[in-house]
C-alpha positions as CSV (number, residue, x, y, z in Angstrom):
1,M,173.6,46.6,-74.2
2,L,172.7,42.8,-73.4
3,T,173.9,41.7,-69.7
4,K,174.2,38.3,-68.3
5,N,171.0,38.7,-66.2
6,K,169.0,40.2,-69.3
7,L,170.3,37.1,-71.2
8,A,169.0,34.5,-68.7
9,I,165.8,36.3,-68.8
10,E,165.3,36.3,-72.8
11,L,166.4,32.4,-72.6
12,S,163.7,31.9,-70.2
13,R,160.9,32.8,-72.4
14,L,161.8,30.3,-74.7
15,K,159.6,27.1,-75.3
16,G,161.1,24.0,-74.0
17,F,160.5,20.4,-74.9
18,E,157.0,19.3,-74.9
19,Q,158.0,15.6,-74.2
20,F,161.2,14.1,-73.5
21,D,163.2,10.9,-75.0
22,V,164.6,8.8,-72.3
23,N,166.8,7.2,-75.0
24,L,168.1,10.7,-76.2
25,E,168.6,11.5,-72.3
26,Q,167.0,14.8,-72.8
27,Y,166.7,17.1,-70.3
28,S,165.7,21.0,-69.8
29,L,168.8,23.2,-69.7
30,D,167.6,26.1,-67.3
31,S,168.2,29.5,-68.6
32,E,170.6,30.4,-65.5
33,A,173.2,27.6,-66.6
34,A,172.7,28.3,-70.0
35,S,173.4,32.0,-69.6
36,I,176.3,30.9,-67.5
37,I,177.7,28.9,-70.3
38,L,177.0,31.6,-72.8
39,W,178.5,34.6,-71.3
40,T,181.7,32.8,-70.4
41,A,182.2,31.9,-74.0
42,F,181.2,35.5,-74.9
43,L,183.7,37.1,-72.6
44,N,186.4,34.4,-74.1
45,K,185.6,36.3,-77.4
46,D,184.4,32.9,-78.8
47,I,180.6,33.8,-79.8
48,E,180.6,37.1,-81.3
49,N,181.3,37.3,-85.2
50,K,182.0,33.4,-84.8
51,V,180.6,30.4,-86.7
52,I,178.7,28.0,-83.9
53,A,177.5,24.5,-83.7
54,D,175.2,23.5,-81.2
55,L,175.3,19.6,-81.1
56,G,172.3,18.0,-79.9
57,A,170.5,21.3,-79.8
58,G,167.1,20.3,-78.5
59,P,164.6,23.4,-78.4
60,G,167.6,25.8,-79.1
61,I,168.4,27.5,-75.8
62,L,172.0,27.6,-76.3
63,A,171.9,28.6,-80.2
64,K,169.4,31.3,-79.4
65,G,171.6,32.8,-76.8
66,C,174.8,32.5,-79.4
67,L,172.3,34.6,-81.8
68,L,171.7,37.0,-79.1
69,L,175.2,37.8,-78.4
70,G,176.2,38.3,-81.9
71,A,177.2,34.9,-83.5
72,K,177.7,35.0,-87.3
73,K,176.1,31.7,-88.0
74,V,174.7,29.1,-85.7
75,Y,174.0,25.4,-86.9
76,L,171.5,23.4,-84.6
77,V,172.2,19.7,-85.0
78,E,169.3,17.7,-83.6
79,T,168.3,14.1,-84.4
80,D,164.9,14.4,-82.7
81,S,162.7,16.2,-85.3
82,K,160.0,17.4,-82.6
83,A,162.5,19.2,-80.7
84,L,164.0,20.8,-83.8
85,S,160.5,22.0,-84.6
86,I,160.2,23.9,-81.1
87,A,163.7,25.1,-82.2
88,K,162.2,26.8,-85.2
89,E,159.4,28.3,-83.0
90,N,162.1,29.9,-80.7
91,I,164.7,31.2,-83.5
92,H,163.8,33.2,-86.5
93,E,167.1,34.7,-86.9
94,K,168.2,34.0,-90.8
95,N,171.8,33.4,-90.0
96,T,170.6,30.0,-88.5
97,I,170.7,26.5,-90.1
98,F,168.7,23.8,-88.7
99,I,169.8,20.1,-89.3
100,N,167.8,17.3,-88.6
101,Q,170.3,14.4,-88.5
102,S,172.7,12.7,-85.8
103,V,175.6,14.5,-84.7
104,E,177.9,12.0,-86.4
105,N,176.7,12.9,-89.9
106,F,177.6,17.0,-89.0
107,N,180.9,17.8,-90.7
108,E,180.9,21.4,-91.3
109,Q,184.0,23.4,-89.9
110,V,183.2,25.9,-87.3
111,D,184.9,28.1,-84.8
112,T,183.0,27.1,-81.6
113,V,181.1,24.2,-80.5
114,I,178.8,24.9,-77.6
115,Q,176.8,21.8,-76.3
116,N,174.9,20.1,-73.7
117,P,175.0,16.5,-74.7
118,P,173.6,13.6,-73.1
119,F,175.1,12.7,-69.6
120,G,175.9,9.2,-70.9
121,T,173.9,7.7,-67.8
122,K,171.4,5.8,-70.0
123,Q,173.8,4.9,-72.5
124,K,177.3,4.7,-71.2
125,H,179.7,7.2,-73.0
126,A,176.7,8.8,-75.0
127,D,178.7,12.1,-74.5
128,K,181.8,10.6,-76.3
129,V,180.1,10.6,-79.6
130,F,179.5,14.3,-79.5
131,L,182.9,15.6,-77.7
132,E,184.6,13.4,-80.5
133,K,182.5,15.2,-83.4
134,A,183.4,18.6,-81.8
135,M,186.8,17.9,-81.8
136,E,186.9,17.0,-85.4
137,V,184.9,20.1,-86.7
138,S,186.3,22.8,-84.1
139,N,189.3,24.0,-82.4
140,V,187.2,25.4,-79.3
141,I,184.5,23.5,-77.3
142,Y,182.3,24.5,-74.6
143,S,180.7,21.1,-73.5
144,L,178.4,20.5,-70.1
145,H,178.9,17.2,-68.6
146,K,178.4,15.4,-65.2
147,I,181.4,16.5,-62.8
148,T,182.3,12.7,-62.4
149,S,183.1,12.8,-66.1
150,K,186.4,14.6,-65.3
151,G,188.8,11.5,-65.8
152,F,187.2,10.3,-69.0
153,I,187.0,13.9,-70.5
154,N,190.5,14.8,-69.6
155,A,191.8,11.6,-71.2
156,L,189.7,11.9,-74.3
157,S,191.1,15.5,-74.7
158,E,194.6,14.6,-74.4
159,D,194.4,11.7,-77.2
160,N,192.8,14.0,-79.3
161,G,195.3,17.1,-79.0
162,F,193.3,19.1,-76.9
163,K,193.9,21.1,-73.3
164,V,191.3,21.4,-70.7
165,E,191.5,25.3,-70.5
166,Q,189.0,25.3,-67.5
167,V,186.0,23.6,-65.9
168,I,183.5,25.5,-64.2
169,P,181.3,23.8,-61.5
170,L,177.6,24.2,-62.1
171,K,174.7,22.9,-60.1
172,M,171.6,22.5,-62.1
173,K,168.1,21.8,-60.6
174,L,166.4,19.0,-62.7
175,G,162.7,18.4,-62.6
176,K,160.7,15.0,-62.3
177,T,161.7,14.3,-66.0
178,Y,161.2,10.5,-66.3
179,T,159.3,7.9,-64.1
180,F,162.4,6.5,-62.6
181,H,163.1,9.7,-61.0
182,K,162.2,9.5,-57.3
183,K,162.3,13.1,-56.6
184,S,160.1,16.0,-58.0
185,K,163.5,18.2,-58.0
186,Q,166.9,17.1,-57.7
187,T,170.3,18.7,-58.0
188,V,172.9,17.7,-60.4
189,E,176.8,18.5,-59.7
190,L,178.0,19.3,-63.5
191,G,180.9,20.8,-65.0
192,L,181.4,23.2,-68.0
193,W,184.4,21.9,-69.8
194,I,186.4,24.5,-72.0
195,L,188.5,22.8,-74.3
196,R,190.9,24.1,-76.8
197,R,193.1,22.4,-79.6
198,K,197.0,22.6,-78.7
199,I,198.8,24.7,-81.2
């Protein structure tokens, strides 16, 4: 029986980014934060036997977690071919579809979207593209954002017929990923938004 702790351990063994693309605002999602996101979705019955899309999948930590928790099928959508190659090293399950394209071009209908989009600090509202696509292809969304995005996400959800079911605060330690980062490690205040389409 897979527990949340065992899930975090399994995810910690995965290969991460070899290099980061600043324009895509790539960061490593640590296994602890990933396990909280995935376990929450699992307990809400939004992973097991469901078709999932991981938009901006990177090296596939969230997608792999969904597969470990019994997803029926997982789409990994990632514009960075190098990151997607690493995801292919991490994931060998047959019920996985790797798509090397921009999220705007993904049009498969899925049960659940679980995503860690760009924070929109380099390119303002880069996360908006991800949220709008998620709202187009699914009725249930788990999406990680800076906690300061609250007003923007609430308004976007309202405009698109979604309700904010819950926002779970998360703290994540980021290493010195880019040259403009001053500290070797910094803690970022994040929130996991759980969004559902209004009936």
